[in-house]
VODRENPA-171960 format. One record per atom (N, C-alpha, C, O): x, z, y. Coordinates in pm, whole numbers, padded with zeros to 5 digits, always signed. Layout:
N
XZY...
END
This chain:
345
+01965+01525+02316+01932+01535+02181+01874+01403+02130+01914+01353+02026+01778+01346+02206+01717+01217+02166+01817+01105+02162+01815+01020+02072+01909+01106+02261+02009+01002+02268+02099+01006+02144+02138+00903+02090+02131+01128+02102+02221+01146+01981+02148+01096+01859+02209+01032+01773+02016+01122+01847+01939+01071+01732+01938+00922+01729+01949+00863+01621+01925+00858+01843+01921+00707+01853+02057+00656+01812+02065+00555+01741+02165+00718+01854+02299+00673+01815+02321+00689+01663+02381+00602+01600+02273+00794+01607+02280+00817+01464+02205+00708+01386+02249+00659+01281+02086+00674+01445+02001+00571+01380+02070+00432+01378+02064+00358+01280+02137+00402+01492+02214+00275+01502+02322+00267+01402+02346+00161+01344+02389+00381+01380+02502+00389+01288+02452+00366+01143+02525+00310+01060+02329+00410+01113+02276+00395+00978+02239+00252+00955+02258+00201+00845+02183+00182+01060+02130+00046+01038+02236-00057+01049+02224-00163+00987+02344-00033+01126+02447-00132+01136+02538-00132+01017+02582-00027+00970+02567-00252+00968+02655-00269+00846+02786-00333+00886+02789-00430+00961+02893-00277+00835+03026-00330+00862+03041-00460+00777+03035-00455+00654+03059-00574+00845+03067-00703+00779+03209-00746+00745+03229-00856+00694+03308-00661+00772+03448-00696+00747+03468-00720+00593+03539-00811+00551+03402-00634+00514+03415-00643+00369+03300-00711+00303+03295-00720+00181+03203-00760+00383+03082-00827+00334+03087-00972+00360+03152-01018+00454+03019-01047+00277+03014-01192+00293+02901-01233+00378+02785-01213+00341+02929-01290+00495+02827-01338+00591+02790-01476+00554+02877-01563+00546+02663-01500+00532+02614-01636+00495+02604-01722+00618+02540-01683+00716+02667-01839+00613+02660-01936+00723+02597-02064+00681+02555-02142+00767+02587-02091+00553+02529-02215+00502+02373-02210+00516+02308-02123+00457+02315-02302+00593+02167-02301+00612+02096-02344+00483+01973-02338+00478+02166-02388+00380+02099-02429+00251+02142-02332+00138+02137-02367+00020+02184-02214+00175+02216-02113+00071+02103-02096-00026+01989-02081+00017+02128-02096-00154+02017-02103-00253+01959-01969-00296+01840-01961-00325+02039-01864-00301+01986-01735-00351+01953-01642-00237+02022-01638-00136+01850-01568-00254+01803-01464-00159+01798-01329-00224+01728-01309-00323+01875-01233-00167+01882-01101-00226+01871-00995-00112+01907-01020+00003+01822-00882-00148+01820-00771-00051+01960-00729-00012+02046-00717-00098+01984-00706+00113+02112-00662+00163+02200-00782+00210+02308-00761+00265+02156-00904+00188+02236-01021+00234+02244-01021+00385+02148-00987+00454+02364-01061+00436+02388-01072+00579+02398-01220+00620+02474-01297+00561+02322-01257+00718+02327-01394+00764+02387-01406+00909+02374-01314+00990+02450-01517+00935+02520-01532+01060+02434-01509+01182+02475-01447+01280+02309-01563+01172+02212-01541+01283+02071-01562+01228+02052-01596+01111+01977-01543+01311+01836-01557+01270+01803-01702+01232+01727-01728+01140+01862-01796+01305+01833-01941+01275+01879-01974+01132+01809-02043+01059+01996-01925+01093+02049-01952+00956+01952-01890+00852+01917-01953+00752+01910-01767+00877+01815-01701+00784+01693-01783+00771+01651-01806+00657+01629-01830+00878+01501-01902+00875+01521-02035+00798+01434-02077+00722+01636-02098+00819+01664-02226+00747+01673-02202+00597+01615-02276+00517+01747-02096+00560+01760-02065+00417+01626-02035+00351+01601-02077+00238+01539-01962+00420+01407-01930+00371+01320-02054+00357+01244-02068+00262+01332-02143+00454+01251-02269+00443+01290-02352+00326+01203-02399+00254+01424-02373+00303+01469-02448+00186+01437-02378+00055+01412-02443-00047+01438-02246+00058+01406-02168-00064+01260-02188-00101+01226-02207-00218+01172-02185+00002+01028-02201-00022+01000-02343-00075+00916-02362-00163+01072-02443-00020+01049-02582-00065+01091-02598-00208+01020-02659-00288+01208-02543-00243+01263-02556-00375+01176-02490-00480+01159-02543-00590+01118-02370-00447+01043-02297-00541+00895-02310-00532+00820-02238-00598+00851-02405-00444+00711-02443-00439+00616-02329-00402+00518-02305-00473+00645-02260-00292+00550-02166-00242+00558-02168-00089+00648-02228-00031+00462-02101-00024+00452-02098+00118+00442-01955+00169+00391-01866+00100+00493-01936+00292+00484-01805+00354+00439-01818+00498+00445-01926+00558+00395-01707+00551+00359-01704+00695+00432-01588+00762+00466-01488+00698+00455-01603+00889+00532-01508+00967+00440-01394+01018+00336-01416+01079+00485-01275+00988+00405-01156+01040+00463-01106+01174+00389-01065+01264+00594-01111+01183+00658-01066+01308+00787-01141+01324+00865-01157+01230+00808-01187+01446+00932-01260+01472+00971-01232+01617+00896-01264+01709+01084-01172+01635+01141-01141+01768+01293-01147+01760+01349-01185+01657+01359-01111+01867+01503-01120+01869+01569-01016+01777+01687-01029+01746+01493-00913+01735+01548-00804+01652+01494-00799+01513+01552-00733+01427+01385-00864+01488+01323-00850+01356+01257-00983+01310+01212-01063+01392+01255-01004+01180+01188-01116+01125+01122-01077+00996+01191-01041+00901+00990-01082+00991+00910-01038+00876+00813-01142+00832+00735-01195+00911+00818-01173+00697+00729-01281+00645+00662-01232+00515+00715-01146+00444+00543-01291+00486+00474-01258+00360+00422-01393+00305+00421-01495+00375+00380-01390+00180+00322-01505+00116+00197-01547+00181+00121-01465+00233+00172-01676+00180+00049-01728+00240-00074-01681+00166-00180-01663+00226-00061-01661+00041-00174-01603-00041-00176-01456-00021-00078-01386-00047-00293-01406+00027-00308-01264+00057-00296-01175-00067-00261-01057-00057-00324-01233-00183-00320-01154-00307-00177-01142-00363-00150-01058-00448-00088-01227-00314+00050-01227-00360+00131-01121-00286+00113-01105-00165+00217-01051-00355+00297-00941-00294+00433-00987-00242+00509-00907-00189+00464-01110-00255+00600-01157-00212+00610-01129-00064+00518-01158+00013+00723-01073-00022+00744-01040+00118+00893-01021+00144+00972-00997+00054+00925-01034+00270+01070-01015+00312+01071-00966+00457+00996-01010+00543+01164-00869+00477+01182-00818+00614+01328-00814+00643+01404-00760+00563+01372-00869+00755+01510-00870+00801+01509-00824+00942+01411-00836+01015+01629-00767+00980+01645-00719+01118+01792-00738+01159+01882-00763+01078+01808-00724+01290+01947-00753+01346+02042-00642+01303+02005-00526+01283+02167-00683+01289+02272-00589+01251+02341-00530+01370+02439-00583+01422+02284-00417+01412+02339-00349+01532+02333-00431+01658+02228-00481+01697+02450-00446+01724+02464-00520+01848+02508-00666+01822+02529-00742+01916+02521-00704+01698+02568-00841+01667+02453-00940+01663+02338-00901+01683+02481-01064+01638+02372-01166+01618+02333-01183+01472+02244-01261+01438+02402-01107+01384+02373-01114+01243+02238-01056+01201+02187-00965+01266+02180-01107+01095+02054-01053+01043+02076-01011+00896+02141-01079+00816+02016-00891+00867+02031-00838+00732+01892-00834+00665+01793-00794+00727+01886-00874+00543+01758-00854+00467+01748-00707+00427+01824-00657+00344+01651-00641+00489+01638-00494+00460+01547-00470+00341+01578-00386+00257+01434-00542+00330+01340-00531+00222+01304-00666+00168+01280-00760+00244+01299-00674+00033+01267-00806-00027+01193-00781-00160+01251-00724-00252+01070-00821-00170+00996-00820-00293+00983-00963-00342+00908-01041-00285+01058-00999-00449+01081-01135-00487+00981-01198-00581+00985-01320-00600+00893-01121-00640+00796-01174-00736+00674-01234-00663+00605-01164-00589+00648-01364-00685+00528-01424-00619+00430-01464-00729+00466-01518-00833+00303-01433-00697+00193-01462-00789+00088-01544-00720-00030-01528-00752+00121-01629-00627+00030-01701-00547-00036-01817-00637+00019-01861-00738-00150-01859-00592-00230-01962-00668-00161-02100-00661-00082-02127-00570-00193-02186-00759-00134-02321-00764-00180-02403-00642-00105-02488-00593-00302-02377-00595-00349-02449-00485-00259-02431-00356-00235-02525-00280-00213-02308-00339-00128-02282-00224+00010-02327-00252+00075-02381-00162+00060-02309-00372+00199-02345-00407+00226-02487-00398+00337-02525-00363+00127-02576-00430+00144-02718-00429+00064-02788-00322+00046-02909-00330+00016-02714-00222-00050-02774-00109+00047-02824-00001+00167-02836-00027-00003-02854+00115+00086-02894+00224+00176-02781+00264+00128-02676+00306+00301-02801+00253+00398-02692+00279+00422-02676+00433+00466-02769+00501+00391-02557+00483+00405-02530+00622+00555-02528+00666+00587-02556+00782+00644-02496+00572+00782-02479+00606+00854-02618+00628+00964-02625+00683+00790-02722+00584+00853-02853+00595+00826-02914+00736+00750-03009+00749+00890-02858+00835+00879-02909+00967+00963-03040+00982+01054-03065+00903+00931-03121+01085+01009-03241+01106+01153-03212+01133+01239-03293+01099+01183-03099+01194+01321-03056+01227+01394-03030+01097+01506-03078+01078+01331-02954+01005+01392-02926+00877+01419-03047+00793+01527-03061+00734+01323-03134+00787+01339-03259+00712+01443-03346+00775+01520-03410+00704+01448-03350+00907+01551-03427+00979+01692-03380+00941+01781-03462+00917+01715-03244+00934+01842-03193+00892+01870-03229+00746+01985-03249+00707+01768-03237+00667+01785-03265+00523+01828-03412+00500+01908-03441+00410+01775-03503+00582+01798-03648+00559+01912-03700+00646+01937-03821+00644+01980-03617+00720+02089-03665+00804+02195-03749+00730+02241-03850+00785+02236-03712+00610+02337-03792+00541+02295-03937+00521+02380-04025+00509+02160-03963+00517+02115-04102+00502+02153-04194+00618+02150-04316+00605+02189-04132+00734+02216-04213+00854+02363-04211+00895+02399-04258+01003+02447-04158+00809+02589-04152+00843+02647-04291+00849+02734-04319+00932+02599-04381+00760+02649-04522+00763+02550-04601+00850+02430-04607+00820+02602-04661+00959+02513-04729+01055+02452-04859+00992+02355-04914+01044+02510-04904+00879+02456-05024+00811+02335-04988+00720+02260-05076+00679+02319-04861+00691+02211-04819+00605+02078-04808+00684+02078-04746+00791+01973-04861+00637+01845-04857+00699+01750-04764+00614+01726-04789+00495+01701-04662+00677+01610-04570+00613+01486-04564+00700+01492-04520+00814+01370-04607+00646+01243-04617+00713+01160-04486+00685+01188-04412+00591+01058-04462+00772+00970-04347+00743+00912-04356+00602+00896-04255+00533+00881-04473+00561+00824-04493+00422+00924-04448+00316+00887-04388+00216+01055-04479+00340+01158-04436+00245+01170-04284+00242+01189-04224+00136+01158-04222+00361+01168-04079+00370+01053-04011+00296+01076-03916+00221+00935-04057+00314+00821-04004+00240+00837-04008+00092+00810-03911+00021+00884-04125+00044+00900-04144-00100+01011-04056-00155+00998-03995-00261+01124-04050-00078+01241-03971-00126+01210-03823-00135+01240-03760-00236+01148-03765-00025+01112-03624-00024+01013-03585-00125+01017-03474-00178+00921-03677-00156+00816-03652-00257+00882-03646-00395+00848-03561-00477+00978-03737-00421+01042-03741-00550+01135-03619-00567+01141-03561-00676+01207-03580-00463+01308-03474-00476+01251-03336-00471+01294-03248-00546+01154-03314-00384+01102-03177-00359+00948-03170-00381+00891-03061-00372+00883-03279-00408+00734-03273-00419+00669-03256-00284+00556-03206-00278+00734-03295-00176+00682-03276-00040+00591-03396-00004+00634-03511-00014+00474-03372+00036+00381-03479+00081+00370-03468+00233+00349-03359+00286+00386-03580+00301+00376-03584+00447+00316-03711+00492+00319-03811+00420+00261-03711+00613+00210-03837+00667+00317-03923+00732+00432-03880+00741+00286-04038+00776+00384-04130+00833+00448-04076+00958+00569-04086+00975+00366-04017+01049+00413-03968+01176+00514-03856+01163+00610-03846+01238+00488-03770+01061+00583-03665+01038+00715-03718+00985+00821-03665+01020+00713-03820+00905+00837-03881+00853+00905-03950+00968+01028-03946+00976+00834-04013+01058+00894-04083+01174+00959-03981+01264+01071-04004+01309+00893-03863+01294+00950-03766+01378+01079-03702+01319+01173-03665+01389+01075-03692+01179+01194-03638+01109+01308-03735+01125+01422-03694+01146+01279-03866+01115+01387-03968+01128+01449-03963+01270+01570-03972+01287+01361-03950+01368+01408-03943+01509+01493-03822+01534+01591-03829+01609+01458-03708+01470+01533-03585+01485+01675-03603+01423+01776-03564+01480+01676-03666+01301+01809-03689+01237+01899-03779+01320+02018-03753+01336+01840-03886+01374+01918-03981+01455+01964-03914+01580+02077-03937+01623+01880-03832+01640+01920-03765+01765+02031-03668+01745+02118-03655+01831+02030-03596+01627+02140-03504+01599+02273-03573+01572+02379-03520+01605+02265-03692+01511+02388-03764+01475+02439-03846+01589+02560-03851+01610+02351-03913+01664+02396-04012+01762+02355-03982+01909+02384-04058+02001+02289-03871+01925+02240-03834+02058+02116-03909+02095+02064-03990+02018+02067-03880+02220+01946-03951+02268+01976-04094+02303+02086-04124+02350+01880-04185+02282+01900-04326+02309+01927-04351+02456+01991-04450+02491+01881-04264+02543+01897-04278+02685+02037-04250+02734+02083-04311+02831+02107-04155+02666+02234-04107+02712+02348-04215+02719+02422-04219+02818+02362-04301+02618+02468-04402+02631+02450-04497+02750+02548-04541+02811+02322-04529+02784+02308-04618+02902+02356-04554+03033+02407-04622+03122+02336-04419+03041+02378-04352+03165+02532-04345+03173+02587-04319+03280+02599-04367+03062+02747-04363+03064+02805-04498+03094+02926-04507+03115+02729-04603+03097+02780-04739+03122+02854-04752+03254+02965-04805+03254+02801-04707+03366+02873-04716+03495+03010-04651+03488+03108-04710+03535+03021-04532+03429+03149-04465+03419+03246-04541+03331+03365-04551+03362+03194-04595+03221+03280-04669+03128+03334-04796+03197+03452-04830+03184+03247-04865+03270+03291-04989+03335+03393-04957+03451+03486-05033+03478+03369-04841+03516+03464-04802+03626+03604-04779+03569+03704-04826+03624+03611-04706+03458+03742-04677+03395+03802-04808+03337+03924-04825+03339+03719-04897+03288+03768-05027+03235+03827-05107+03350+03933-05168+03335+03760-05106+03466+03811-05180+03579+03943-05122+03627+04030-05197+03672+03959-04991+03617+04078-04923+03659+04201-04969+03570+04310-04992+03621+04177-04979+03443+04281-05009+03351+04306-05159+03334+04415-05200+03296+04204-05241+03363+04212-05385+03353+04140-05446+03474+04023-05484+03469+04218-05451+03582+04157-05487+03717+04107-05630+03723+04019-05661+03803+04161-05721+03636+04119-05863+03639+04000-05893+03554+03947-06004+03556+03955-05794+03477+03832-05812+03399+03714-05830+03492+03715-05779+03604+03612-05902+03447+03490-05926+03521+03379-05837+03461+03341-05850+03345+03331-05749+03544+03227-05654+03500+03118-05644+03603+03144-05622+03721+02996-05660+03557+02884-05655+03651+02756-05602+03586+02718-05640+03475+02691-05512+03659+02562-05455+03610+02454-05495+03715+02477-05487+03836+02342-05536+03667+02226-05568+03753+02114-05476+03711+02078-05471+03593+02058-05404+03807+01950-05306+03785+01823-05350+03860+01825-05430+03953+01715-05294+03812+01584-05319+03876+01557-05225+03992+01641-05143+04028+01437-05239+04050+01402-05159+04165+01399-05011+04131+01424-04928+04219+01370-04975+04012+01367-04839+03971+01496-04789+03914+01501-04684+03850+01603-04865+03939+01740-04839+03890+01755-04845+03741+01848-04786+03685+01665-04915+03675+01673-04935+03528+01765-05054+03502+01778-05142+03587+01825-05057+03390+01924-05164+03351+01852-05293+03319+01759-05295+03238+01894-05402+03384+01840-05531+03355+01941-05617+03272+01911-05663+03162+02063-05635+03331+02164-05714+03268+02299-05642+03280+02324-05565+03373+02384-05669+03182+02525-05624+03190+02614-05741+03145+02591-05799+03039+02714-05776+03224+02802-05889+03197+02947-05831+03194+02989-05764+03288+03019-05859+03086+03153-05802+03070+03245-05907+03008+03221-05957+02898+03353-05940+03082+03459-06033+03031+03592-05962+03050+03627-05926+03163+03664-05942+02946+03793-05875+02956+03905-05974+03002+03898-06094+02977+04005-05919+03067+04116-06002+03116+04182-06080+03006+04225-06192+03031+04193-06028+02885+04256-06102+02771+04180-06227+02738+04240-06329+02705+04045-06222+02747+03967-06341+02718+03983-06447+02822+03981-06566+02791+03998-06406+02946+04021-06504+03055+04154-06570+03041+04165-06690+03067+04254-06501+03002+04387-06555+02983+04394-06645+02859+04470-06742+02856+04314-06613+02756+04318-06695+02632+04231-06815+02641+04248-06904+02558+04141-06827+02732+04050-06939+02740+04117-07076+02752+04074-07168+02683+04223-07095+02837+04290-07228+02842+04352-07272+02710+04374-07391+02690+04382-07177+02619+04442-07214+02492+04338-07232+02381+04370-07262+02265+04213-07213+02420+04108-07236+02320+04055-07377+02323+04071-07448+02422+03992-07418+02214+03918-07546+02217+03798-07524+02310+03743-07414+02316+03758-07630+02384+03651-07616+02486+03515-07611+02416+03425-07689+02448+03501-07521+02322+03376-07501+02250+03331-07356+02266+03402-07262+02232+03209-07343+02320+03151-07215+02341+03031-07196+02250+02937-07276+02251+03034-07091+02172+02922-07059+02084+02851-06934+02131+02912-06827+02141+02721-06946+02162+02640-06833+02210+02556-06781+02095+02483-06857+02032+02565-06652+02067+02486-06588+01961+02442-06456+02012+02503-06401+02104+02337-06403+01954+02283-06274+02001+02219-06201+01884+02189-06257+01779+02199-06073+01908+02137-05985+01813+02041-05893+01887+02071-05848+01997+01925-05867+01827+01827-05778+01893+01869-05628+01869+01901-05587+01758+01867-05552+01978+01894-05411+01970+01765-05340+01926+01661-05349+01991+01776-05269+01814+01652-05211+01758+01639-05060+01790+01568-04988+01721+01708-05014+01893+01695-04877+01938+01567-04862+02021+01486-04955+02030+01550-04744+02082+01429-04716+02155+01399-04814+02269+01284-04851+02291+01507-04856+02342+01492-04937+02460+01508-05086+02435+01492-05167+02526+01540-05122+02313+01540-05263+02279+01650-05345+02358+01754-05290+02398+01624-05471+02378+01718-05554+02445+01787-05652+02353+01758-05655+02233+01881-05736+02409+01951-05832+02330+02102-05821+02367+02137-05816+02485+02189-05817+02266+02335-05818+02289+02382-05960+02252+02368-06005+02138+02439-06029+02356+02493-06162+02333+02641-06159+02312+02712-06084+02379+02689-06242+02220+02832-06260+02196+02868-06404+02222+02802-06494+02171+02974-06428+02302+03017-06562+02327+03150-06583+02266+03246-06514+02300+03159-06681+02175+03280-06707+02098+03347-06829+02153+03283-06928+02189+03483-06820+02158+03565-06932+02204+03670-06953+02097+03746-06862+02065+03674-07076+02039+03758-07095+01922+03899-07135+01958+03921-07227+02036+03999-07058+01895+04140-07098+01908+04179-07199+01806+04104-07225+01712+04296-07255+01822+04342-07355+01723+04358-07297+01584+04344-07368+01484+04388-07167+01578+04406-07100+01445+04277-07035+01403+04276-06953+01311+04170-07069+01468+04033-07030+01428+04013-06877+01448+03927-06818+01382+04089-06813+01537+04052-06680+01584+03950-06685+01691+03926-06793+01745+03887-06575+01727+03782-06579+01828+03812-06483+01942+03855-06369+01924+03786-06536+02063+03782-06449+02180+03637-06417+02206+03551-06500+02177+03608-06305+02257+03467-06264+02277+03448-06214+02423+03542-06163+02486+03326-06229+02474+03279-06144+02584+03136-06110+02560+03066-06179+02486+03091-06004+02624+02965-05944+02588+02867-05945+02705+02905-05933+02821+02740-05960+02669+02634-05957+02766+02518-05876+02707+02478-05903+02593+02464-05780+02779+02351-05701+02738+02232-05735+02828+02240-05725+02950+02118-05776+02765+01999-05815+02844+01881-05734+02789+01872-05703+02670+01792-05703+02882+01675-05628+02837+01564-05714+02787+01473-05663+02721+01567-05847+02815+01474-05935+02763+01528-06076+02763+01632-06101+02825+01462-06169+02695+01509-06306+02692+01400-06392+02758+01290-06407+02706+01436-06450+02879+01343-06549+02944+01430-06636+03031+01552-06622+03032+01366-06728+03105+01437-06822+03189+01531-06756+03288+01645-06799+03306+01483-06647+03355+01558-06581+03454+01686-06517+03401+01793-06527+03461+01671-06451+03285+01790-06383+03228+01891-06483+03177+02012-06460+03187+01843-06598+03121+01945-06697+03074+02011-06767+03189+02130-06800+03183+01934-06789+03296+01994-06853+03411+02104-06762+03474+02210-06811+03512+02078-06632+03482+02178-06537+03530+02301-06535+03441+02414-06527+03490+02281-06542+03317+02390-06537+03217+02476-06658+03227+02599-06646+03229+02416-06778+03233+02495-06899+03235+02571-06916+03368+02681-06971+03372+02509-06867+03476+02580-06877+03605+02704-06783+03606+02809-06819+03661+02691-06667+03546+02809-06573+03537+02910-06630+03446+03029-06612+03472+02871-06699+03334+02961-06758+03240+03040-06868+03311+03161-06879+03291+02972-06949+03394+03040-07060+03463+03135-07006+03571+03244-07058+03590+03092-06901+03641+03182-06842+03740+03309-06785+03676+03417-06792+03735+03297-06729+03558+03412-06666+03490+03510-06769+03431+03632-06754+03440+03452-06872+03370+03541-06966+03296+03552-07105+03346+03638-07181+03303+03460-07142+03443+03459-07277+03497+03413-07377+03391+03346-07343+03293+03452-07504+03415+03414-07612+03323+03544-07691+03289+03624-07724+03377+03562-07720+03159+03677-07795+03117+03629-07935+03062+03513-07954+03025+03723-08026+03059+03697-08157+03007+03668-08150+02857+03741-08087+02780+03556-08217+02818+03516-08222+02681+03450-08092+02633+03436-08069+02513+03410-08009+02725+03351-07877+02688+03208-07901+02632+03135-07988+02678+03175-07821+02535+03035-07818+02477+02988-07679+02446+03069-07586+02435+02863-07664+02433+02803-07533+02412+02714-07541+02288+02634-07634+02274+02727-07443+02196+02651-07441+02071+02564-07316+02071+02612-07207+02103+02437-07332+02036+02345-07215+02033+02228-07250+01942+02228-07356+01878+02128-07159+01935+02007-07189+01864+01919-07271+01953+01962-07315+02059+01793-07292+01910+01707-07381+01985+01605-07309+02074+01493-07356+02092+01646-07197+02129+01559-07122+02219+01531-07205+02341+01622-07264+02399+01401-07212+02383+01361-07299+02489+01424-07265+02621+01455-07357+02698+01446-07137+02653+01506-07097+02777+01655-07138+02779+01707-07175+02883+01721-07132+02663+01861-07173+02658+01873-07321+02690+01957-07359+02772+01792-07403+02629+01794-07546+02648+01766-07579+02794+01838-07661+02853+01667-07519+02853+01628-07543+02992+01738-07502+03088+01774-07581+03175+01793-07381+03077+01887-07332+03169+02031-07391+03155+02108-07395+03251+02062-07435+03032+02185-07510+03010+02187-07638+03088+02288-07673+03148+02075-07710+03087+02069-07838+03160+02086-07817+03311+02144-07901+03379+02036-07705+03364+02045-07676+03505+02182-07628+03550+02236-07673+03651+02239-07535+03471+02371-07475+03511+02488-07556+03463+02591-07563+03530+02476-07619+03342+02580-07703+03286+02531-07849+03261+02521-07891+03146+02502-07922+03364+02444-08056+03344+02550-08153+03288+02515-08257+03233+02681-08119+03303+02787-08216+03271+02842-08196+03130+02926-08276+03088+02800-08093+03054+02853-08068+02921+02752-08097+02814+02632-08104+02840+02801-08114+02695+02714-08139+02577+02660-08007+02524+02731-07907+02518+02532-08008+02485+02472-07890+02420+02429-07920+02279+02341-08004+02258+02488-07856+02183+02452-07878+02043+02381-07764+01978+02385-07651+02027+02317-07792+01870+02243-07689+01797+02327-07635+01678+02397-07710+01611+02317-07502+01654+02398-07441+01548+02335-07485+01413+02214-07481+01396+02422-07528+01320+02370-07576+01194+02320-07464+01103+02238-07488+01015+02370-07344+01126+02319-07230+01048+02176-07194+01087+02095-07155+01002+02143-07206+01220+02003-07187+01263+01914-07295+01212+01799-07270+01175+01966-07423+01209+01889-07532+01159+01857-07509+01009+01745-07532+00964+01960-07463+00935+01938-07439+00793+01832-07325+00774+01747-07332+00685+01841-07224+00856+01748-07111+00845+01600-07160+00868+01506-07122+00798+01589-07247+00974+01455-07302+01005+01399-07388+00893+01278-07389+00868+01488-07462+00825+01447-07545+00714+01398-07464+00598+01298-07496+00534+01473-07356+00573+01435-07270+00459+01303-07194+00487+01225-07164+00396+01282-07164+00614+01156-07095+00648+01037-07190+00638+00930-07150+00593+01056-07315+00682+00945-07410+00683+00921-07466+00544+00806-07482+00504+01026-07498+00471+01009-07561+00347+01070-07470+00236+01177-07498+00183+00999-07362+00203+01053-07261+00115+01070-07307-00032+01150-07250-00107+00996-07409-00071+00992-07447-00216+01126-07499-00261+01168-07470-00373+01195-07577-00178+01324-07637-00216+01435-07585-00126+01529-07660-00094+01427-07458-00084+01522-07404+00014+01669-07410-00030+01757-07427+00055+01697-07396-00160+01833-07396-00210+01900-07529-00204+02023-07537-00212+01820-07639-00189+01875-07776-00196+01922-07830-00063+01983-07936-00056+01893-07754+00047+01917-07809+00183+02059-07786+00235+02106-07862+00319+02126-07685+00188+02256-07644+00245+02358-07756+00239+02415-07792+00342+02383-07813+00119+02491-07914+00103+02466-08041+00184+02556-08083+00258+02350-08105+00173+02324-08229+00257+02326-08198+00408+02374-08280+00487+02275-08083+00447+02271-08052+00593+02410-08033+00649+02445-08090+00752+02491-07952+00582+02625-07928+00627+02707-08059+00622+02789-08084+00709+02683-08140+00521+02754-08271+00514+02721-08360+00629+02808-08428+00683+02590-08360+00668+02548-08441+00786+02602-08387+00916+02643-08465+01001+02603-08256+00934+02650-08196+01062+02798-08205+01082+02846-08203+01195+02874-08215+00972+03022-08221+00984+03073-08366+00980+03193-08390+00995+02984-08461+00960+03022-08602+00956+03050-08657+01094+02984-08618+01190+03148-08747+01107+03182-08804+01237+03085-08918+01270+03041-08994+01184+03054-08927+01399+02969-09037+01445+03054-09144+01513+03129-09117+01607+03040-09264+01464+03120-09376+01520+03029-09459+01616+02924-09510+01576+03072-09470+01741+02991-09540+01840+03045-09685+01850+03166-09710+01856+02948-09780+01851+02990-09921+01864+02964-09972+02008+02993-10088+02039
END
């Protein structure tokens, strides 16, 4: 008899969703009694965005795998909502909903509990779809305050930014763990390419050197001019990515790549030795770079027979930084001087 009553109760609470609209959008705007949500997570997300948009706060009375019940943070306000699972499915149905809220202004415009770093991270994800776009925690704080009136401290904005980046691009650590597999497959498909990883005692990445077979074949047809340039990696683990350019007669560029965890004498010595092993030395060869002390020092040791020149763009940048008052006047005379021929008597 008891078992039959339980079965009848389940039949009453379970709703057939074939003819009902199941809400899957975590930013669904309207909340009504009887609405069916894909799962509890979707329901919680919708409620959080709803609370932010309408400037009120709630607290959880009960939360488990079968039920979710919330009330307004203001004890005097009667706003409340109760949802429960739809039979044996993962769906949640709003069973009871009292939508009128009469909470005080102090609570409605105070620090909103629903604005977790995870929720904000999901909200700002579109800002990071373009890798060229830079969004700082300061930008996030200003943007969320203007759009939703949300006030947050710097650390919360930073955690939100990290959550958004993690969702879009994964953890910073994961790509490094894929490097050995990537290089192995690259060696399989291009056996003449030069690939080498150097790790520390704790198996952490120190240096990565990669030269493709196409670059090695194209080097004899290039002018014997090597340009070394680098960019700082601004992810969690930092480092420097070096690009080595070799100029063709038609001014196209061959490249090879080097990843270093820091810039010092030891790292530059390792790099230039690998560069010499891969390409050798040609008659009339020269190397162009910025004026980094370690580059100048290690070039003289590894390449004593070639000419080492300074990049005119770096020289121009240094001039503009040092003499800011007349910065716009330096470009034409500097480039004229650097491209002029020197006649030896």
